[in-house]
C-alpha positions in Angstrom: -309.1 -90.2 -0.9 -309.5 -89.9 -4.7 -307.6 -92.4 -6.8 -306.4 -91.4 -10.3 -306.2 -94.6 -12.4 -305.4 -93.0 -15.7 -304.3 -89.6 -16.7 -303.6 -88.2 -20.2 -303.8 -91.7 -21.8 -301.4 -93.3 -19.3 -301.8 -95.4 -16.1 -299.5 -96.1 -13.2 -301.8 -99.0 -12.1 -301.7 -102.7 -12.9 -304.6 -105.1 -12.5 -303.6 -108.3 -10.6 -305.5 -111.5 -9.8 -304.4 -114.3 -7.5 -301.7 -116.8 -8.5 -304.3 -119.4 -9.6 -307.4 -117.3 -10.5 -310.8 -118.7 -11.4 -311.5 -118.1 -15.1 -314.2 -115.7 -14.1 -311.7 -113.6 -12.2 -309.5 -113.5 -15.3 -312.5 -112.5 -17.3 -313.2 -109.7 -14.8 -309.6 -108.5 -15.0 -309.8 -108.5 -18.8 -313.1 -106.7 -18.8 -311.8 -104.0 -16.5 -308.7 -103.5 -18.6 -310.8 -103.4 -21.9 -313.2 -100.8 -20.7 -310.6 -98.6 -19.0 -308.8 -98.6 -22.3 -312.1 -97.7 -24.2 -312.9 -95.0 -21.8 -309.4 -93.4 -21.4 -307.1 -94.7 -24.1 -304.7 -95.9 -21.4 -303.5 -99.5 -21.3 -303.8 -100.9 -17.8 -302.0 -104.3 -17.9 -303.3 -107.3 -16.1 -301.7 -110.5 -14.9 -302.0 -113.2 -12.3 -299.6 -113.2 -9.4 -298.4 -116.8 -10.1 -294.8 -115.6 -10.6 -295.0 -113.3 -7.5 -293.7 -110.4 -9.6 -292.5 -107.5 -7.4 -294.8 -104.6 -7.0 -293.8 -101.5 -9.1 -296.9 -99.5 -9.1 -300.3 -99.2 -7.3 -302.6 -102.2 -8.2 -306.2 -103.1 -8.7 -306.7 -106.4 -7.0 -309.4 -108.6 -8.6 -310.5 -111.3 -6.2 -310.3 -111.9 -2.5 -306.8 -113.3 -2.2 -304.3 -111.4 -4.2 -300.6 -111.0 -3.2 -301.2 -113.1 -0.1 -303.6 -110.5 1.3 -306.9 -112.1 2.2 -310.0 -109.8 1.9 -312.8 -110.9 4.2 -315.9 -111.5 2.1 -317.6 -113.9 4.5 -320.4 -111.5 5.4 -321.4 -111.1 1.7 -324.3 -112.9 -0.1 -323.2 -115.4 -2.8 -323.2 -112.7 -5.5 -322.2 -109.9 -3.2 -318.9 -107.9 -3.6 -316.9 -105.2 -2.1 -314.9 -102.3 -3.6 -312.4 -100.8 -1.2 -309.0 -99.3 -1.0 -306.0 -100.7 0.7 -303.3 -98.0 0.8 -302.8 -97.0 -2.8 -304.4 -100.2 -4.1 -308.0 -100.8 -5.1 -309.6 -104.1 -4.2 -312.6 -105.6 -6.0 -313.7 -108.9 -4.5 -316.8 -111.0 -4.4 -317.8 -113.9 -2.2 -317.9 -116.0 -5.4 -316.2 -115.5 -8.8 -319.5 -114.2 -10.2 -319.7 -111.7 -7.3 -316.2 -110.5 -8.4 -317.5 -109.9 -11.9 -320.5 -108.0 -10.6 -318.0 -105.9 -8.5 -316.1 -105.0 -11.7 -319.3 -104.1 -13.5 -320.3 -101.9 -10.6 -316.9 -100.3 -10.5 -317.2 -99.5 -14.3 -320.7 -98.1 -13.9 -320.0 -96.0 -10.7 -316.5 -94.7 -11.5 -316.0 -94.9 -15.2 -319.6 -94.2 -16.4 -320.2 -97.5 -18.3 -323.6 -99.2 -17.9 -323.5 -103.0 -18.1 -326.8 -104.7 -18.9 -327.4 -108.4 -18.4 
C-alpha cells in the first residue's frame, strides 16, 4: 500500500523516537525531517515519546522501540536496518543507532530521491 507522507506542502505524519532515544536516533529523526522539508516544503515535526503524547496522526517511528512497540531487529547485522509499515505507520529501525541512520538515508534515497554520500 502506498503511503503519502506529504501533499501540497502539508503532512499528516509526525516523526517519533523512543522516550529516551540515542543521540544518533535524534540525529536520524532530524535528518529525515530536514530533507522531507527540502524536498516537499512540508514541515514534518519530530519528537521523542518521553511524554507519551497521544497519537493524533500516522507516524514515522525512528528506532526499534517506539511507543512501546518493539521491532525485532535481532536477525540484522550490526549496521543493518529495516523499513516497514505497521498499519498507517512507517518504521525505520536498525540493530544499532548507526543502522537506524543508514535506514533513514536509504529511505531518503529510495522514496524521496536524495542521494547520501559518506
